[in-house]
C-alpha atoms as an extended CHARMM CRD file, in Angstrom:
* protein
*
       123  EXT
         1         1  MET       CA             16.4310000000       -2.7750000000        4.5060000000  PROA      1               0.0000000000
         2         2  MET       CA             13.5180000000       -3.0300000000        6.9200000000  PROA      2               0.0000000000
         3         3  MET       CA             11.3990000000       -6.1190000000        7.4140000000  PROA      3               0.0000000000
         4         4  GLY       CA              7.9910000000       -6.8470000000        8.8540000000  PROA      4               0.0000000000
         5         5  SER       CA              5.1430000000       -9.2750000000        8.3760000000  PROA      5               0.0000000000
         6         6  VAL       CA              1.4980000000       -9.5690000000        7.3910000000  PROA      6               0.0000000000
         7         7  ASN       CA             -0.7920000000      -10.2470000000       10.3670000000  PROA      7               0.0000000000
         8         8  SER       CA             -3.9090000000      -12.4230000000       10.5390000000  PROA      8               0.0000000000
         9         9  ARG       CA             -6.0590000000       -9.4110000000        9.4900000000  PROA      9               0.0000000000
        10        10  ARG       CA             -3.9290000000       -9.1340000000        6.3060000000  PROA      10              0.0000000000
        11        11  GLU       CA             -2.3030000000       -5.8790000000        7.4930000000  PROA      11              0.0000000000
        12        12  ALA       CA              1.3410000000       -5.2040000000        6.6100000000  PROA      12              0.0000000000
        13        13  ILE       CA              3.0960000000       -4.4190000000        9.9100000000  PROA      13              0.0000000000
        14        14  ILE       CA              6.5530000000       -2.9680000000       10.5160000000  PROA      14              0.0000000000
        15        15  GLN       CA              8.3200000000       -1.9810000000       13.7130000000  PROA      15              0.0000000000
        16        16  PHE       CA             10.7010000000        0.9270000000       14.2850000000  PROA      16              0.0000000000
        17        17  VAL       CA             11.6600000000        3.3940000000       17.0160000000  PROA      17              0.0000000000
        18        18  VAL       CA             10.3100000000        6.8900000000       17.6940000000  PROA      18              0.0000000000
        19        19  LEU       CA             12.6170000000        9.1380000000       19.7110000000  PROA      19              0.0000000000
        20        20  GLY       CA             11.1430000000       11.5140000000       22.2680000000  PROA      20              0.0000000000
        21        21  GLU       CA             12.3610000000       14.2820000000       24.5220000000  PROA      21              0.0000000000
        22        22  ASN       CA             14.9040000000       13.4590000000       27.2450000000  PROA      22              0.0000000000
        23        23  HSD       CA             16.3200000000       10.5290000000       25.2640000000  PROA      23              0.0000000000
        24        24  GLN       CA             13.1030000000        8.5040000000       25.4790000000  PROA      24              0.0000000000
        25        25  ARG       CA             12.5940000000        5.7820000000       22.8800000000  PROA      25              0.0000000000
        26        26  GLN       CA              9.5020000000        3.8280000000       22.0190000000  PROA      26              0.0000000000
        27        27  ALA       CA              9.2350000000        0.8910000000       19.6580000000  PROA      27              0.0000000000
        28        28  ILE       CA              6.1810000000        1.3130000000       17.4440000000  PROA      28              0.0000000000
        29        29  LYS       CA              4.3590000000       -1.3970000000       15.5030000000  PROA      29              0.0000000000
        30        30  ALA       CA              2.5550000000        0.3080000000       12.6510000000  PROA      30              0.0000000000
        31        31  VAL       CA              0.2700000000       -0.6850000000        9.8070000000  PROA      31              0.0000000000
        32        32  ILE       CA              1.4210000000        0.3920000000        6.3430000000  PROA      32              0.0000000000
        33        33  ASP       CA             -1.3090000000        2.5040000000        4.7330000000  PROA      33              0.0000000000
        34        34  THR       CA             -0.5290000000        3.4600000000        1.1240000000  PROA      34              0.0000000000
        35        35  GLY       CA             -3.6600000000        5.6300000000        1.0260000000  PROA      35              0.0000000000
        36        36  TYR       CA             -2.2200000000        7.8760000000        3.7580000000  PROA      36              0.0000000000
        37        37  THR       CA              0.0790000000       10.5240000000        2.2770000000  PROA      37              0.0000000000
        38        38  GLY       CA              1.5960000000       11.6950000000        5.5840000000  PROA      38              0.0000000000
        39        39  PHE       CA              4.4580000000       10.1300000000        7.5170000000  PROA      39              0.0000000000
        40        40  LEU       CA              3.0760000000        8.5350000000       10.6950000000  PROA      40              0.0000000000
        41        41  THR       CA              0.0240000000        8.6470000000       12.9360000000  PROA      41              0.0000000000
        42        42  LEU       CA              0.2490000000        8.0700000000       16.6730000000  PROA      42              0.0000000000
        43        43  PRO       CA             -2.3670000000        8.1640000000       19.4410000000  PROA      43              0.0000000000
        44        44  SER       CA             -2.2180000000       11.0110000000       21.9680000000  PROA      44              0.0000000000
        45        45  ALA       CA             -1.0610000000        8.7250000000       24.8050000000  PROA      45              0.0000000000
        46        46  ILE       CA              2.1730000000        7.8470000000       22.9570000000  PROA      46              0.0000000000
        47        47  ILE       CA              2.7040000000       11.4750000000       21.8880000000  PROA      47              0.0000000000
        48        48  THR       CA              2.3420000000       12.5930000000       25.5200000000  PROA      48              0.0000000000
        49        49  THR       CA              4.6200000000        9.8280000000       26.8400000000  PROA      49              0.0000000000
        50        50  LEU       CA              7.3480000000       10.8360000000       24.3800000000  PROA      50              0.0000000000
        51        51  GLY       CA              6.8800000000       14.5650000000       25.0580000000  PROA      51              0.0000000000
        52        52  LEU       CA              6.6940000000       15.4180000000       21.3550000000  PROA      52              0.0000000000
        53        53  THR       CA              6.5950000000       19.0780000000       20.3130000000  PROA      53              0.0000000000
        54        54  TRP       CA              3.3480000000       20.4070000000       18.8240000000  PROA      54              0.0000000000
        55        55  TYR       CA              3.9700000000       21.9520000000       15.3970000000  PROA      55              0.0000000000
        56        56  MET       CA              0.6180000000       22.9670000000       13.8680000000  PROA      56              0.0000000000
        57        57  GLN       CA             -2.8660000000       21.8640000000       12.9460000000  PROA      57              0.0000000000
        58        58  GLU       CA             -3.7070000000       20.7150000000        9.4540000000  PROA      58              0.0000000000
        59        59  GLU       CA             -6.7780000000       19.5350000000        7.6250000000  PROA      59              0.0000000000
        60        60  GLY       CA             -6.8290000000       16.0310000000        6.2160000000  PROA      60              0.0000000000
        61        61  ILE       CA             -9.2210000000       14.0240000000        4.0930000000  PROA      61              0.0000000000
        62        62  LEU       CA            -10.1170000000       10.6160000000        5.5130000000  PROA      62              0.0000000000
        63        63  GLY       CA            -10.7390000000        7.4880000000        3.4580000000  PROA      63              0.0000000000
        64        64  ASP       CA            -14.4950000000        8.1160000000        3.5210000000  PROA      64              0.0000000000
        65        65  GLY       CA            -13.9840000000       11.6020000000        2.0310000000  PROA      65              0.0000000000
        66        66  SER       CA            -14.7170000000       13.5100000000        5.2450000000  PROA      66              0.0000000000
        67        67  LEU       CA            -12.4830000000       16.3410000000        6.4540000000  PROA      67              0.0000000000
        68        68  CYS       CA            -10.7180000000       16.1740000000        9.8090000000  PROA      68              0.0000000000
        69        69  MET       CA             -8.3810000000       18.5120000000       11.7040000000  PROA      69              0.0000000000
        70        70  PHE       CA             -5.1800000000       16.8960000000       12.9570000000  PROA      70              0.0000000000
        71        71  ASN       CA             -2.6910000000       18.1090000000       15.5340000000  PROA      71              0.0000000000
        72        72  VAL       CA              0.7550000000       17.7210000000       14.0050000000  PROA      72              0.0000000000
        73        73  PHE       CA              3.8640000000       17.0780000000       16.0940000000  PROA      73              0.0000000000
        74        74  GLU       CA              7.5680000000       17.0950000000       15.2710000000  PROA      74              0.0000000000
        75        75  ALA       CA              9.4270000000       13.8620000000       15.9260000000  PROA      75              0.0000000000
        76        76  THR       CA             12.4900000000       11.8660000000       15.1070000000  PROA      76              0.0000000000
        77        77  VAL       CA             12.4440000000        8.2070000000       14.1060000000  PROA      77              0.0000000000
        78        78  ILE       CA             15.0380000000        5.5790000000       13.3830000000  PROA      78              0.0000000000
        79        79  TRP       CA             14.0960000000        4.5590000000        9.8530000000  PROA      79              0.0000000000
        80        80  ASP       CA             16.1930000000        1.9970000000        8.0020000000  PROA      80              0.0000000000
        81        81  GLY       CA             18.9920000000        2.5620000000       10.5220000000  PROA      81              0.0000000000
        82        82  GLN       CA             19.0250000000        6.3400000000        9.9460000000  PROA      82              0.0000000000
        83        83  ILE       CA             17.7870000000        9.2090000000       12.1120000000  PROA      83              0.0000000000
        84        84  LYS       CA             14.9760000000       11.0090000000       10.2760000000  PROA      84              0.0000000000
        85        85  SER       CA             12.8980000000       14.0460000000       11.2950000000  PROA      85              0.0000000000
        86        86  ILE       CA              9.2170000000       13.7060000000       10.4350000000  PROA      86              0.0000000000
        87        87  GLU       CA              5.7580000000       15.0610000000       11.1750000000  PROA      87              0.0000000000
        88        88  ILE       CA              3.3340000000       12.9400000000       13.1760000000  PROA      88              0.0000000000
        89        89  ASN       CA             -0.4330000000       13.2940000000       12.9090000000  PROA      89              0.0000000000
        90        90  GLU       CA             -2.2820000000       12.6830000000       16.1720000000  PROA      90              0.0000000000
        91        91  SER       CA             -4.9860000000       10.0560000000       15.6340000000  PROA      91              0.0000000000
        92        92  GLU       CA             -6.6790000000        7.7270000000       18.1020000000  PROA      92              0.0000000000
        93        93  THR       CA             -6.1330000000        4.6540000000       15.9440000000  PROA      93              0.0000000000
        94        94  ASP       CA             -3.4460000000        2.0360000000       15.5870000000  PROA      94              0.0000000000
        95        95  PRO       CA             -0.2570000000        3.7290000000       14.3390000000  PROA      95              0.0000000000
        96        96  LEU       CA             -0.1430000000        4.0830000000       10.5520000000  PROA      96              0.0000000000
        97        97  VAL       CA              2.9060000000        4.5000000000        8.3090000000  PROA      97              0.0000000000
        98        98  GLY       CA              2.1050000000        6.5770000000        5.2520000000  PROA      98              0.0000000000
        99        99  MET       CA              3.7030000000        7.2860000000        1.9190000000  PROA      99              0.0000000000
       100       100  GLY       CA              5.7320000000       10.1460000000        3.4240000000  PROA      100             0.0000000000
       101       101  LEU       CA              7.9540000000        7.6230000000        5.2290000000  PROA      101             0.0000000000
       102       102  LEU       CA              7.9920000000        5.2850000000        2.2400000000  PROA      102             0.0000000000
       103       103  GLU       CA              9.1630000000        7.9570000000       -0.2100000000  PROA      103             0.0000000000
       104       104  GLY       CA             12.3870000000        6.8070000000       -1.8300000000  PROA      104             0.0000000000
       105       105  TYR       CA             11.8170000000        3.1850000000       -0.8620000000  PROA      105             0.0000000000
       106       106  GLU       CA             10.4770000000        0.0590000000       -2.5230000000  PROA      106             0.0000000000
       107       107  LEU       CA              7.7220000000       -1.7500000000       -0.6170000000  PROA      107             0.0000000000
       108       108  ASN       CA              7.1170000000       -5.4700000000       -1.1300000000  PROA      108             0.0000000000
       109       109  ILE       CA              4.3060000000       -7.3300000000        0.6230000000  PROA      109             0.0000000000
       110       110  GLN       CA              3.6630000000      -11.0550000000        0.4250000000  PROA      110             0.0000000000
       111       111  GLY       CA             -0.1520000000      -11.0290000000        0.5110000000  PROA      111             0.0000000000
       112       112  PHE       CA             -0.9590000000      -13.7370000000        3.0540000000  PROA      112             0.0000000000
       113       113  ALA       CA             -0.9960000000      -14.0360000000        6.8530000000  PROA      113             0.0000000000
       114       114  GLY       CA              2.5880000000      -14.5010000000        7.9320000000  PROA      114             0.0000000000
       115       115  GLY       CA              3.8930000000      -13.1040000000        4.6440000000  PROA      115             0.0000000000
       116       116  LEU       CA              7.0570000000      -11.0460000000        4.5690000000  PROA      116             0.0000000000
       117       117  VAL       CA              7.0500000000       -7.2460000000        4.2880000000  PROA      117             0.0000000000
       118       118  THR       CA             10.2740000000       -5.6810000000        3.0030000000  PROA      118             0.0000000000
       119       119  ILE       CA             11.1490000000       -2.0160000000        2.5950000000  PROA      119             0.0000000000
       120       120  LYS       CA             14.4060000000       -1.2140000000        0.8470000000  PROA      120             0.0000000000
       121       121  PRO       CA             15.8950000000        2.0240000000       -0.4350000000  PROA      121             0.0000000000
       122       122  LEU       CA             15.5930000000        2.7170000000       -4.1320000000  PROA      122             0.0000000000
       123       123  PRO       CA             18.9100000000        3.0350000000       -5.9920000000  PROA      123             0.0000000000
């Protein structure tokens, strides 16, 4: 099970580790975004620091309905204590966790500042 908390802006935040080239590790605090169908977004500075491998470009639809091209990188994360290979979309925003990482898990959010966020595997 993974745990996080709701911040003062009412965002559900979790922390986990992204693994880079040459055994680099970086702890990431990310906002859970159930409207994002991908796995994880990271800004270019973190992608560069970790030396992640470029995979492809893909088109995505933003929340306002506009289309955007994203650079996609291959990465490995430690998710719920397990090593997991994922795709990361480059985006100059705070890191976002999408439904791709939450697939197969139950998400519970206590909807107030300081509330508990829990993510546990489905049976």
